[in-house]
VOBA-1610 file (N, C-alpha, C; in pm, whole numbers, padded with zeros to 5 digits, always signed):
BEGIN
Met-00111-10357+10058Met-00173-10264+10131Met-00163-10134+10058Ser-00272-10080+10026Ser-00293-09925+09941Ser-00275-09808+10038Ala-00175-09729+10011Ala-00162-09608+10086Ala-00268-09530+10070Gly-00320-09497+09961Gly-00441-09417+09935Gly-00561-09457+09984Ala-00594-09589+10019Ala-00721-09613+10087Ala-00714-09599+10218Val-00622-09576+10278Val-00617-09548+10438Val-00669-09420+10487Thr-00742-09417+10585Thr-00795-09298+10652Thr-00678-09220+10714Pro-00658-09098+10708Pro-00555-09037+10793Pro-00585-09048+10936Gln-00497-09078+11011Gln-00482-09098+11146Gln-00425-08977+11240Ala-00498-08940+11323Ala-00456-08807+11402Ala-00304-08815+11457Phe-00269-08939+11512Phe-00129-08962+11578Phe-00032-08919+11456Phe-00042-08981+11354Phe+00068-08980+11269Phe+00064-08835+11199Glu-00047-08778+11161Glu-00060-08636+11131Glu+00011-08553+11221Thr-00020-08566+11341Thr+00048-08474+11449Thr+00181-08506+11457Ala+00241-08611+11475Ala+00373-08647+11515Ala+00465-08627+11387Leu+00415-08624+11256Leu+00518-08598+11159Leu+00480-08486+11098Lys+00410-08391+11133Lys+00368-08254+11070Lys+00506-08191+11067Gly+00532-08134+10938Gly+00654-08040+10926Gly+00767-08113+10925Thr+00786-08231+10920Thr+00906-08303+10936Thr+00982-08319+10797Gly+00900-08323+10701Gly+00959-08347+10562Gly+00926-08491+10533Tyr+00901-08571+10624Tyr+00885-08727+10613Tyr+00748-08747+10515Cys+00658-08643+10514Cys+00535-08666+10435Cys+00525-08626+10302Thr+00655-08580+10258Thr+00661-08493+10127Thr+00625-08581+10012Gly+00534-08561+09911Gly+00492-08632+09803Gly+00353-08712+09834Phe+00309-08711+09959Phe+00195-08786+09979Phe+00089-08682+10026Ala-00050-08742+10018Ala-00163-08663+10058Ala-00161-08628+10192Asn-00116-08721+10282Asn-00104-08697+10423Asn+00008-08777+10483Cys+00029-08754+10605Cys+00140-08831+10673Cys+00110-08985+10688Thr-00031-09000+10723Thr-00057-09130+10735Thr-00014-09244+10600Gln-00064-09166+10496Gln-00020-09248+10351Gln+00119-09272+10348Ala+00213-09180+10403Ala+00364-09177+10403Ala+00406-09297+10484Val+00334-09314+10612Val+00383-09410+10684Val+00350-09568+10620Val+00215-09574+10569Val+00168-09690+10510Val+00269-09731+10385Ala+00319-09624+10304Ala+00388-09650+10200Ala+00534-09714+10232Asn+00596-09644+10326Asn+00714-09684+10388Asn+00705-09815+10465Glu+00626-09840+10559Glu+00613-09931+10645Glu+00502-10050+10596Gly+00456-10043+10506Gly+00345-10153+10467Gly+00389-10232+10355Gly+00311-10285+10281Gly+00358-10383+10168Gly+00381-10512+10239Gly+00400-10613+10134Gly+00422-10735+10167Gly+00559-10758+10260Gly+00551-10815+10352Gly+00658-10818+10451Gly+00704-10698+10531Gly+00622-10591+10519Gly+00642-10462+10573Gly+00613-10478+10739Asn+00658-10366+10806Asn+00628-10369+10958Asn+00478-10384+10984Leu+00419-10300+10909Leu+00256-10284+10924Leu+00202-10426+10886Ala+00250-10490+10777Ala+00177-10612+10741Ala+00209-10739+10845Asn+00326-10718+10912Asn+00370-10823+11003Asn+00355-10785+11155Ala+00279-10671+11176Ala+00250-10642+11315Ala+00366-10608+11380Gln+00474-10545+11317Gln+00601-10518+11396Gln+00588-10373+11447Val+00533-10369+11547Val+00518-10235+11605Val+00637-10168+11643Trp+00723-10240+11709Trp+00853-10168+11758Trp+00932-10141+11629Gly+00923-10220+11531Gly+00997-10187+11391Gly+00952-10046+11345Ile+00824-10028+11352Ile+00766-09882+11304Ile+00811-09776+11355Trp+00814-09803+11530Trp+00863-09677+11608Trp+01024-09652+11567Ser+01108-09776+11551Ser+01245-09748+11550Ser+01244-09683+11392Asp+01193-09730+11301Asp+01215-09644+11165Asp+01178-09507+11165Leu+01069-09490+11234Leu+01046-09344+11252Leu+01139-09265+11321Asp+01181-09328+11421Asp+01295-09264+11501Asp+01397-09232+11448Ser+01455-09319+11357Ser+01562-09295+11286Ser+01556-09230+11142Gly+01440-09214+11110Gly+01405-09119+10990Gly+01400-09225+10853Val+01379-09340+10874Val+01379-09437+10748Val+01250-09393+10663Gly+01280-09379+10540Gly+01175-09333+10466Gly+01168-09174+10428Cys+01257-09090+10499Cys+01260-08949+10477Cys+01310-08948+10311Pro+01225-08854+10241Pro+01261-08835+10110Pro+01379-08765+10076Thr+01412-08675+10183Thr+01534-08592+10166Thr+01627-08602+10278Ala+01765-08576+10265Ala+01864-08587+10350Ala+01822-08488+10466Gly+01843-08519+10588Gly+01807-08440+10701Gly+01690-08412+10738Cys+01585-08459+10665Cys+01429-08438+10703Cys+01392-08490+10830Asn+01493-08577+10887Asn+01433-08640+11019Asn+01532-08567+11132Val+01571-08459+11104Val+01608-08374+11231Val+01512-08239+11234Val+01428-08252+11350Val+01335-08159+11378Val+01356-08081+11507Asn+01365-07955+11518Asn+01389-07884+11635Asn+01499-07945+11722Gly+01614-07983+11654Gly+01724-08058+11742Gly+01701-08188+11770Asn+01595-08235+11718Asn+01567-08388+11767Asn+01609-08498+11613Val+01690-08599+11654Val+01698-08676+11542Val+01589-08776+11530Gly+01512-08794+11421Gly+01414-08873+11405Gly+01285-08802+11338Ala+01189-08880+11289Ala+01087-08811+11232Ala+00974-08765+11326Phe+00975-08807+11432Phe+00870-08769+11530Phe+00879-08634+11556Asn+00786-08558+11565Asn+00781-08415+11588Asn+00771-08360+11724Phe+00823-08442+11824Phe+00815-08402+11950Phe+00925-08466+12030Pro+00986-08400+12136Pro+01095-08471+12219Pro+01056-08605+12267Arg+01139-08703+12259Arg+01134-08818+12300Arg+01210-08870+12427Ser+01162-08949+12506Ser+01222-08983+12641Ser+01315-09103+12661Leu+01328-09175+12529Leu+01399-09273+12523Leu+01553-09272+12473Gln+01558-09146+12433Gln+01716-09152+12403Gln+01812-09167+12504Ser+01912-09216+12465Ser+02010-09265+12570Ser+02142-09168+12578Thr+02142-09079+12466Thr+02235-08978+12458Thr+02206-08842+12411Pro+02255-08735+12459Pro+02202-08611+12407Pro+02238-08578+12263Ile+02159-08503+12180Ile+02178-08480+12045Ile+02295-08368+12048Pro+02384-08391+11961Pro+02489-08266+11939Pro+02430-08156+11907Ser+02481-08041+11937Ser+02428-07895+11909Ser+02444-07868+11755Thr+02539-07957+11675Thr+02568-07913+11560Thr+02459-07976+11468Cys+02372-08051+11514Cys+02251-08117+11433Cys+02166-08005+11397Asn+02120-08009+11253Asn+02027-07922+11220Asn+01946-07981+11100Ala+01849-07909+11036Ala+01787-07960+10919Ala+01858-07985+10809Ala+02008-07915+10798Ala+02073-07927+10681Ala+02163-08058+10691Thr+02196-08092+10788Thr+02304-08216+10795Thr+02264-08318+10900Thr+02304-08442+10884Thr+02289-08520+11004Thr+02412-08589+11020Val+02525-08546+10968Val+02659-08579+11001Val+02693-08581+11164Gly+02734-08671+11225Gly+02756-08679+11364Gly+02634-08681+11458Cys+02513-08694+11404Cys+02376-08696+11467Cys+02337-08826+11504Ala+02402-08933+11473Ala+02345-09073+11511Ala+02328-09070+11677Val+02206-09117+11709Val+02182-09123+11854Val+02150-09263+11897Ala+02204-09329+11975Ala+02190-09468+12034Ala+02036-09463+12093Phe+01950-09567+12069Phe+01820-09567+12112Phe+01790-09689+12157Thr+01730-09689+12256Thr+01687-09838+12327Thr+01628-09920+12236Asp+01646-10052+12259Asp+01601-10148+12139Asp+01467-10188+12186Gly+01403-10139+12299Gly+01266-10191+12327Gly+01271-10173+12480Ala+01127-10151+12524Ala+01110-10161+12685Ala+01045-10294+12713Tyr+01099-10353+12798Tyr+01057-10486+12835Tyr+01065-10503+12998Gln+01009-10615+13042Gln+00998-10655+13178Gln+01001-10781+13204Asn+01113-10843+13284Asn+01120-10973+13309Asn+01125-11005+13448Ala+01098-10906+13543Ala+01108-10946+13680Ala+00998-11036+13709Ser+01001-11092+13847Ser+00897-11188+13872Ser+00777-11112+13962Ile+00686-11049+13859Ile+00579-10958+13899Ile+00455-11022+13845Gly+00359-10970+13890Gly+00219-10996+13828Gly+00132-11062+13911Phe+00020-11133+13864Phe-00080-11198+13964Phe-00141-11306+13877Gly-00206-11398+13944Gly-00274-11498+13890Gly-00370-11569+13996Asn-00450-11644+13934Asn-00552-11724+14023Asn-00593-11849+13979Tyr-00615-11945+14075Tyr-00643-12065+14041Tyr-00776-12134+14116Asn-00871-12169+14037Asn-00987-12232+14117Asn-01024-12367+14055Ala-01050-12447+14148Ala-01080-12587+14123Ala-01171-12643+14212Gly-01241-12758+14162Gly-01314-12840+14240Gly-01277-12982+14201Phe-01267-13096+14307Phe-01245-13222+14273Phe-01310-13324+14346Val-01335-13432+14305Val-01398-13537+14352Val-01304-13680+14362Ser-01309-13734+14474Ser-01202-13861+14489Ser-01279-13952+14553Met-01270-14099+14501Met-01349-14189+14557Met-01241-14305+14585Lys-01233-14357+14691Lys-01159-14464+14742Lys-01219-14604+14778Met-01157-14700+14747Met-01197-14853+14785Met-01057-14925+14826Ala-01076-14980+14951Ala-00958-15040+15008Ala-01002-15185+15025Asp-00935-15265+14960Asp-00936-15424+14975Asp-01091-15487+14989Trp-01155-15452+14888Trp-01285-15506+14885Trp-01289-15636+14803Asn-01296-15750+14852Asn-01286-15871+14785Asn-01163-15885+14700Gly-01046-15825+14753Gly-00923-15822+14685Gly-00907-15708+14571Leu-00998-15610+14587Leu-00995-15489+14494Leu-00956-15369+14577Thr-00868-15286+14534Thr-00814-15166+14590Thr-00817-15065+14480Ala-00892-14939+14475Ala-00892-14849+14380Ala-00912-14711+14429Gln-00873-14614+14349Gln-00875-14468+14384Gln-00903-14409+14254Ser-01001-14332+14249Ser-01027-14254+14131Ser-01040-14097+14167Asn-01008-14003+14082Asn-00972-13863+14112Asn-01029-13779+13995Phe-01106-13685+13999Phe-01148-13600+13898Phe-01140-13461+13932Thr-01065-13383+13866Thr-01040-13230+13897Thr-01092-13150+13780Trp-01176-13049+13810Trp-01228-12941+13722Trp-01161-12810+13777Ser-01092-12746+13690Ser-01009-12624+13746Ser-01007-12523+13627Lys-00963-12411+13661Lys-00925-12295+13593Lys-00812-12222+13636Ala-00708-12203+13569Ala-00587-12126+13599Ala-00573-12006+13520Leu-00582-11886+13562Leu-00576-11774+13491Leu-00461-11678+13550Gly-00403-11581+13456Gly-00297-11515+13518Gly-00211-11446+13402Leu-00098-11395+13435Leu-00014-11313+13345Leu+00077-11422+13290Gly+00075-11525+13281Gly+00175-11630+13226Gly+00266-11669+13333Ser+00358-11773+13294Ser+00457-11836+13395Ser+00577-11760+13382Gln+00600-11616+13357Gln+00705-11564+13355Gln+00761-11558+13501Ala+00900-11565+13504Ala+00963-11559+13639Ala+01093-11521+13627Gln+01157-11490+13743Gln+01290-11450+13725Gln+01387-11567+13652Ser+01355-11663+13666Ser+01425-11771+13600Ser+01415-11749+13450Ser+01319-11694+13398Ser+01288-11686+13256Ser+01349-11550+13203Ser+01482-11552+13219Ser+01561-11421+13196Ser+01546-11363+13058Val+01519-11440+12969Val+01527-11372+12820Val+01372-11362+12770Leu+01285-11386+12853Leu+01138-11379+12846Leu+01092-11228+12885Thr+00983-11161+12832Thr+00950-11052+12881Thr+00791-11056+12848Ala+00731-10964+12930Ala+00595-10915+12956Ala+00540-10886+12790Leu+00417-10928+12779Leu+00367-10873+12629Leu+00360-10723+12627Asp+00329-10656+12732Asp+00318-10517+12730Asp+00372-10467+12863Pro+00489-10426+12888Pro+00540-10385+13019Pro+00463-10270+13078Phe+00386-10198+12990Phe+00330-10083+13039Phe+00175-10106+13086Asn+00143-10224+13043Asn-00001-10264+13076Asn+00009-10436+13095Leu+00040-10475+13214Leu+00075-10626+13249Leu-00074-10700+13215Lys-00191-10628+13225Lys-00323-10696+13200Lys-00340-10733+13068Glu-00256-10684+12976Glu-00273-10728+12836Glu-00249-10864+12813Gln-00173-10929+12883Gln-00167-11077+12861Gln-00235-11151+12949Tyr-00332-11095+13041Tyr-00400-11201+13130Tyr-00498-11301+13043Gly-00486-11416+13088Gly-00545-11523+13018Gly-00522-11670+13083Arg-00538-11762+13001Arg-00493-11891+13072Arg-00357-11920+13082Gln-00335-11977+13188Gln-00187-12018+13235Gln-00137-12123+13134Ala-00007-12151+13122Ala+00038-12260+13037Ala-00011-12389+13073Trp-00019-12394+13218Trp-00057-12560+13262Trp-00205-12565+13276Asp-00287-12467+13240Asp-00434-12492+13255Asp-00487-12580+13176Arg-00533-12698+13253Arg-00612-12803+13201Arg-00739-12816+13269Lys-00850-12799+13192Lys-00975-12791+13241Lys-01032-12906+13326Phe-01005-13019+13258Phe-01052-13155+13328Phe-00919-13248+13329Ile-00921-13305+13433Ile-00801-13396+13461Ile-00878-13528+13535Tyr-00852-13633+13475Tyr-00910-13780+13540Tyr-00809-13875+13560Asn-00812-13935+13668Asn-00709-14057+13670Asn-00767-14156+13765Val-00725-14291+13740Val-00785-14413+13826Val-00672-14502+13839Phe-00663-14566+13943Phe-00582-14675+13960Phe-00653-14811+14024Leu-00623-14930+13966Leu-00691-15031+14030Leu-00588-15142+14068Val-00600-15205+14175Val-00496-15315+14202Val-00589-15438+14264Tyr-00593-15538+14183Tyr-00691-15669+14197Tyr-00603-15779+14251Gln-00624-15829+14348Gln-00546-15953+14403Gln-00656-16071+14429Pro-00686-16144+14348Pro-00811-16256+14374Pro-00794-16317+14513Pro-00889-16319+14572Pro-00884-16372+14708Pro-00874-16518+14726Phe-00897-16591+14618Phe-00902-16743+14642Phe-00756-16788+14631Tyr-00735-16903+14671Tyr-00622-16988+14669Tyr-00488-16900+14728Lys-00530-16799+14838Lys-00410-16736+14888Lys-00310-16824+14941Gly-00346-16920+14995Gly-00231-17012+15052Gly-00161-17101+14970Gln-00198-17108+14834Gln-00149-17167+14728Gln-00119-17324+14760Ser-00217-17373+14800Ser-00197-17517+14856Ser-00231-17612+14722Gly-00120-17697+14714Gly-00127-17781+14611Gly-00101-17734+14472Phe-00123-17813+14366Phe-00058-17776+14235Phe-00169-17663+14189Leu-00300-17695+14200Leu-00402-17596+14155Leu-00379-17458+14238Gly-00356-17455+14345Gly-00339-17346+14434Gly-00219-17254+14380Arg-00118-17317+14335Arg+00001-17266+14292Arg-00029-17199+14143Val-00121-17259+14077Val-00134-17208+13939Val-00243-17098+13953Leu-00337-17083+14029Leu-00454-17005+14032Leu-00423-16912+14147Gly-00328-16923+14237Gly-00308-16822+14356Gly-00205-16721+14324Gly-00200-16613+14400Gly-00067-16536+14386Gly-00068-16441+14279Trp-00180-16413+14211Trp-00180-16312+14096Trp-00215-16181+14152Thr-00145-16071+14080Thr-00187-15954+14107Thr-00212-15869+13978Phe-00298-15796+13959Phe-00338-15733+13847Phe-00343-15567+13873Ser-00272-15479+13813Ser-00284-15351+13855Ser-00284-15272+13707Thr-00350-15142+13725Thr-00356-15044+13587Thr-00375-14919+13645Ile-00333-14819+13566Ile-00337-14701+13579Ile-00394-14611+13439Phe-00506-14547+13477Phe-00556-14473+13350Phe-00549-14332+13380Ala-00517-14259+13276Ala-00511-14109+13311Ala-00563-14023+13169Ala-00617-13923+13181Ala-00691-13846+13082Ala-00693-13691+13121Gly-00705-13628+13022Gly-00717-13486+13067Gly-00735-13400+12922Ser-00798-13267+12961Ser-00823-13192+12826Ser-00674-13114+12801Gly-00683-13051+12674Gly-00572-12976+12640Gly-00528-12851+12699Val-00402-12827+12700Val-00347-12702+12752Val-00340-12593+12661Pro-00343-12465+12689Pro-00351-12369+12592Pro-00219-12384+12487Thr-00276-12354+12354Thr-00178-12350+12232Thr-00175-12217+12181Gln-00054-12168+12159Gln-00026-12038+12097Gln-00038-12051+11951Val-00133-11946+11904Val-00135-11925+11769Val-00042-11796+11736Gly+00067-11806+11679Gly+00150-11689+11661Gly+00108-11607+11544Thr+00155-11488+11547Thr+00130-11373+11451Thr+00183-11412+11336Thr+00186-11310+11235Thr+00243-11314+11104Thr+00395-11312+11103Phe+00440-11234+11207Phe+00604-11204+11209Phe+00640-11309+11308Gly+00580-11333+11433Gly+00646-11412+11505Gly+00582-11406+11649Asp+00663-11402+11755Asp+00621-11389+11905Asp+00633-11261+11962Tyr+00668-11145+11897Tyr+00686-11022+11956Tyr+00665-10902+11862Gln+00673-10788+11918Gln+00641-10656+11863Gln+00510-10602+11832Gly+00428-10695+11836Gly+00280-10672+11836Gly+00230-10556+11903Phe+00279-10542+12034Phe+00233-10447+12117Phe+00344-10344+12156Gly+00450-10342+12075Gly+00548-10239+12078Gly+00662-10262+12190Ala+00671-10371+12247Ala+00755-10369+12364Ala+00886-10410+12329Cys+00893-10526+12254Cys+01028-10588+12246Cys+01058-10632+12084Asp+01185-10589+12052Asp+01224-10619+11899Asp+01273-10762+11877Gly+01286-10869+11993Gly+01340-10988+11961Gly+01466-11013+11930Val+01531-10893+11948Val+01689-10890+11930Val+01749-10876+12055Gly+01752-10742+12091Gly+01802-10690+12231Gly+01732-10753+12346Cys+01628-10787+12350Cys+01531-10850+12444Cys+01483-10998+12395Gly+01410-11049+12500Gly+01353-11188+12459Gly+01276-11206+12340Asp+01287-11326+12268Asp+01226-11327+12135Asp+01110-11396+12156Tyr+01029-11394+12271Tyr+00916-11473+12299Tyr+00837-11396+12404Asp+00718-11340+12367Asp+00630-11286+12480Asp+00507-11329+12490Met+00475-11455+12450Met+00329-11497+12438Met+00228-11413+12362Glu+00264-11361+12227Glu+00171-11285+12154Glu+00085-11390+12064Asn-00046-11375+12083Asn-00153-11444+12024Asn-00210-11379+11896Ala-00232-11454+11793Ala-00317-11409+11708Ala-00460-11423+11731Val-00543-11319+11691Val-00693-11316+11743Val-00773-11376+11653Pro-00864-11479+11700Pro-00951-11533+11606Pro-01058-11455+11568Ile-01078-11453+11430Ile-01198-11379+11370Ile-01337-11437+11396Gly-01338-11564+11403Gly-01498-11645+11447Gly-01474-11715+11557Pro-01552-11813+11583Pro-01557-11904+11681Pro-01407-11973+11704Val-01361-12003+11834Val-01242-12072+11850Val-01257-12226+11822Pro-01195-12289+11722Pro-01231-12440+11691Pro-01169-12525+11812His-01230-12638+11802His-01186-12779+11887His-01076-12830+11793Val-00973-12878+11844Val-00879-12932+11761Val-00859-13088+11774His-00834-13161+11678His-00814-13330+11676His-00689-13342+11569Ala-00640-13465+11607Ala-00525-13514+11522Ala-00590-13583+11408Tyr-00622-13504+11294Tyr-00653-13545+11167Tyr-00557-13599+11077Asn-00568-13734+11010Asn-00472-13791+10939Asn-00498-13732+10784Cys-00397-13670+10734Cys-00421-13609+10607Cys-00412-13711+10496Thr-00368-13835+10522Thr-00378-13945+10410Thr-00501-14025+10411Thr-00588-14014+10483Thr-00704-14100+10473Thr-00792-14046+10364Ala-00870-14171+10323Ala-00955-14152+10202Ala-01048-14031+10191Gly-01078-13975+10312Gly-01175-13864+10330Gly-01116-13733+10293Gly-00994-13734+10248Gly-00916-13610+10216Gly-00908-13514+10302Ser-00868-13540+10436Ser-00839-13448+10524Ser-00723-13370+10497Cys-00709-13238+10560Cys-00598-13173+10529Cys-00553-13130+10385Pro-00654-13113+10305Pro-00615-13064+10166Pro-00546-12922+10169Asn-00462-12913+10078Asn-00376-12772+10050Asn-00257-12780+10131Gln-00253-12866+10227Gln-00110-12855+10323Gln+00011-12886+10229Thr+00086-12801+10229Thr+00219-12791+10150Thr+00358-12845+10231Asn+00341-12822+10370Asn+00433-12881+10448Asn+00400-12942+10578Gly+00505-12993+10652Gly+00470-13062+10773Gly+00431-13191+10756Tyr+00420-13263+10879Tyr+00382-13397+10877Tyr+00224-13421+10829Pro+00192-13544+10788Pro+00054-13570+10733Pro-00042-13582+10854Val-00024-13494+10955Val-00129-13501+11058Val-00150-13352+11102Asn-00280-13308+11120Asn-00302-13172+11133Asn-00412-13162+11249Tyr-00418-13033+11323Tyr-00502-13007+11403Tyr-00638-12988+11344Phe-00645-12957+11233Phe-00780-12906+11170Phe-00809-12985+11020Pro-00927-13019+10998Pro-00962-13080+10864Pro-00889-13000+10751Asn-00884-12886+10766Asn-00804-12802+10657Asn-00736-12663+10715Gly-00609-12701+10763Gly-00544-12619+10820Gly-00509-12481+10733Val-00489-12489+10606Val-00466-12372+10520Val-00591-12280+10531Asn-00711-12333+10516Asn-00811-12254+10543Asn-00854-12190+10690Gln-00815-12281+10775Gln-00838-12217+10915Gln-00740-12108+10948Ala-00619-12103+10894Ala-00536-11981+10902Ala-00606-11840+10845Met-00705-11859+10772Met-00759-11740+10738Met-00858-11679+10853Asn-00880-11752+10941Asn-00987-11704+11040Asn-00906-11662+11164Trp-00782-11630+11159Trp-00707-11555+11254Trp-00637-11443+11202Arg-00621-11345+11283Arg-00554-11201+11234Arg-00442-11167+11347Asn-00361-11056+11302Asn-00267-11005+11414Asn-00317-10921+11498Pro-00295-10928+11633Pro-00362-10831+11724Pro-00323-10683+11667Ile-00421-10594+11702Ile-00430-10449+11668Ile-00390-10363+11793Leu-00278-10300+11796Leu-00250-10214+11913Leu-00352-10105+11923Gly-00398-10091+12047Gly-00494-09978+12066Gly-00634-10029+12066Leu-00681-10133+12009Leu-00807-10199+11991Leu-00819-10336+12080Asp-00723-10412+12069Asp-00711-10538+12133Asp-00657-10520+12262Ser-00724-10536+12384Ser-00696-10494+12505Ser-00659-10644+12603Arg-00701-10746+12538Arg-00638-10886+12590Arg-00598-10967+12496Asp-00491-11052+12504Asp-00419-11108+12411Asp-00420-11277+12443Gly-00515-11329+12541Gly-00525-11473+12558Gly-00444-11544+12659Gly-00344-11465+12703Gly-00259-11556+12801Gly-00176-11661+12727Ala-00140-11768+12779Ala-00054-11865+12712Ala-00100-11918+12592Gly-00249-11881+12568Gly-00286-11944+12451Gly-00451-11949+12430Ile-00508-11910+12312Ile-00637-11893+12301Ile-00699-12016+12255Leu-00640-12115+12174Leu-00672-12230+12117Leu-00640-12332+12223Gly-00733-12420+12246Gly-00702-12531+12334Gly-00635-12661+12277Gly-00525-12697+12333Gly-00440-12802+12254Gly-00523-12942+12274Leu-00447-13055+12234Leu-00495-13180+12219Leu-00526-13239+12366Ala-00646-13316+12374Ala-00669-13378+12488Ala-00581-13497+12482Tyr-00558-13564+12599Tyr-00467-13706+12624Tyr-00538-13796+12691Trp-00483-13924+12675Trp-00511-14022+12762Trp-00411-14135+12752Asn-00391-14212+12854Asn-00303-14312+12854Asn-00351-14422+12949Met-00315-14555+12940Met-00314-14658+13023Met-00205-14746+13036Asp-00152-14778+13142Asp-00032-14856+13182Asp-00090-14989+13250Leu-00045-15104+13241Leu-00066-15233+13299Leu+00027-15304+13358Ser-00006-15362+13459Ser+00114-15460+13542Ser+00041-15593+13581Ile+00124-15690+13561Ile+00063-15829+13588Ile+00198-15892+13668Lys+00149-15947+13796Lys+00263-16023+13858Lys+00207-16149+13903Lys+00282-16253+13915Lys+00242-16377+13959Lys+00361-16424+14071Ser+00316-16475+14173Ser+00405-16518+14286Ser+00388-16673+14292Ile+00490-16752+14303Ile+00469-16889+14323Ile+00547-16917+14443Arg+00461-17003+14531Arg+00532-17025+14647Arg+00613-17160+14638Val+00742-17161+14652Val+00815-17282+14639Val+00831-17367+14760Ala+00869-17275+14884Ala+00872-17347+14999Ala+00830-17246+15111Glu+00828-17270+15230Glu+00773-17198+15326Glu+00825-17044+15339Ser+00956-17032+15307Ser+01031-16901+15307Ser+01085-16859+15170Val+01037-16919+15073Val+01092-16917+14924Val+00991-16884+14834Asn+00987-16787+14764Asn+00882-16749+14645Asn+00957-16717+14525Leu+00900-16741+14410Leu+00952-16689+14286Leu+00838-16582+14235Glu+00892-16475+14183Glu+00803-16369+14142Glu+00815-16344+13997Phe+00728-16344+13908Phe+00736-16290+13771Phe+00649-16180+13741Gln+00703-16063+13673Gln+00616-15966+13661Gln+00630-15902+13501Gly+00537-15864+13469Gly+00545-15787+13322Gly+00468-15658+13347Val+00537-15549+13297Val+00478-15407+13303Val+00487-15359+13163Phe+00362-15313+13130Phe+00322-15280+12996Phe+00305-15118+12987Ala+00384-15032+12943Ala+00355-14897+12925Ala+00287-14868+12807Asn+00190-14772+12805Asn+00082-14754+12688Asn+00042-14887+12637Val-00019-14969+12731Val-00046-15094+12689Val-00148-15098+12556Leu-00228-15011+12536Leu-00319-15007+12431Leu-00244-14939+12304Asn-00134-14897+12322Asn-00043-14847+12196Asn-00108-14715+12139His-00163-14627+12228His-00235-14521+12190His-00131-14402+12129Asn-00157-14361+12017Asn-00081-14246+11962Asn-00126-14107+12031Gln-00018-14048+12077Gln-00057-13913+12137Gln+00030-13803+12104Trp-00019-13728+11992Trp+00061-13626+11951Trp+00090-13511+12038Thr+00195-13452+12012Thr+00252-13340+12093Thr+00196-13213+12050Asp+00141-13132+12125Asp+00096-12998+12078Asp+00207-12914+11993Asn+00172-12859+11896Asn+00273-12779+11806Asn+00254-12636+11822Tyr+00346-12561+11782Tyr+00341-12394+11767Tyr+00268-12365+11628Leu+00180-12301+11623Leu+00108-12257+11506Leu+00156-12096+11479Gly+00166-12060+11343Gly+00217-11927+11318Gly+00142-11879+11185Leu+00107-11772+11170Leu+00040-11724+11043Leu+00141-11697+10938Tyr+00248-11687+10973Tyr+00377-11686+10871Tyr+00393-11813+10802Asn+00303-11923+10839Asn+00326-12052+10770Asn+00190-12111+10733Thr+00118-12057+10655Thr-00017-12096+10627Thr-00018-12248+10559Gly+00089-12266+10473Gly+00092-12397+10425Gly+00106-12522+10535Gly+00152-12495+10642Gly+00170-12594+10734Gly+00096-12553+10867Phe+00002-12464+10847Phe-00080-12433+10985Phe-00152-12538+11023Gly-00120-12565+11144Gly-00184-12682+11220Gly-00123-12813+11225Ala-00006-12820+11150Ala+00068-12950+11115Ala+00115-12984+11265Leu+00098-13130+11282Leu+00164-13176+11412Leu+00285-13262+11381Asp+00397-13230+11451Asp+00529-13289+11412Asp+00567-13422+11471Tyr+00550-13453+11585Tyr+00584-13569+11654Tyr+00497-13632+11781Leu+00517-13754+11807Leu+00459-13802+11919Leu+00544-13762+12044Gly+00477-13752+12157Gly+00583-13714+12269Gly+00505-13750+12394Glu+00370-13717+12411Glu+00322-13724+12559Glu+00317-13887+12582Ala+00281-13982+12489Ala+00277-14121+12530Ala+00374-14194+12427Glu+00482-14250+12483Glu+00565-14327+12401Glu+00511-14447+12347Pro+00545-14516+12212Pro+00486-14641+12182Pro+00488-14758+12284Arg+00396-14826+12276Arg+00391-14958+12375Arg+00534-15030+12408Asn+00565-15043+12519Asn+00692-15094+12561Asn+00660-15194+12669Met+00742-15319+12675Met+00714-15424+12780Met+00831-15420+12850Glu+00821-15458+12993Glu+00932-15486+13061Glu+00916-15611+13154Leu+00997-15712+13130Leu+00935-15841+13200Leu+01061-15864+13306Gly+01027-15906+13423Gly+01122-15937+13524Gly+01084-16079+13603Ala+01198-16122+13656Ala+01185-16222+13738Ala+01266-16211+13890Arg+01231-16264+14008Arg+01296-16247+14122Arg+01266-16358+14208Val+01381-16388+14299Val+01356-16489+14403Val+01351-16420+14533Arg+01247-16462+14631Arg+01233-16385+14749Arg+01270-16526+14856Phe+01350-16500+14949Phe+01361-16589+15047Phe+01423-16520+15156
//
């Protein structure tokens, strides 16, 4: 980041005028960029709280005592309201001995406040014992918006911007646009009495299955530095280290899919870390399509996430056979197959601009376990 290429900003020119902080620079904005920018600096990492903290304590002042102005310790050229102790009367422009002032480590809000809304439409169809078939199918189309799932139980989490709660208005963490499920139970109507050998073989069967599918939940794309400071509220040390900050897409928000990086098609080129499965055909290039939020320009930050996560689907199956041994004695054999089709369902991962080499990498299976079978037998009498 070049300090000389930055246009002077009225805020910094006014706040730092006459403090000595700008000595040696063409303007005060250049001084801020030189002290707070560069690789890994507060400006590059969108660490807004870090910038205010440095200016407050005079980090970057070229001469001793330049951060004491009109009796105020700090580079800002106006009284501040967040000081927790008064400044000693001995403080002056010539010395800072004994002038250290305790300063709050951030303004944050974790009370159970805010608002949200949920709108949905659903269709349900039922069938009851039609030729041995019982079924129900449900489809829901919904939208859940709000300020996130912050609550009193989330004691270490904080609002994105406690001075403007609407900043984090967007999709709720549980928002799935589409959800579909269906279950079927089929009991063949023939040979119900299980008369004779053929009746005992062909009668007494029960087949049941459950199928569920849905679109993805919001997935966060973290900023260069992490999950906080972008809007100046939290430093991640004295308050919660997670406030749902989202990077901002530069272009259209892409759809995600679990791409296999080891296929012959050459998916996921340039990925240097993470498992060989990725949200994107090229995660490293996709990272270039996002940027840090800009304080004062970005008025909404996407809620729980701007990027939609992976869709899911799963199917379970149960087969049961009842054999009539005598008038009051039955044998039952049952097999339950969870994830009967052995479908791989990857778990959504956290994405961060601080890790472009592993951007979009998926770490593990979680939503659907590998297929497993449970066999059982019982005697009813």
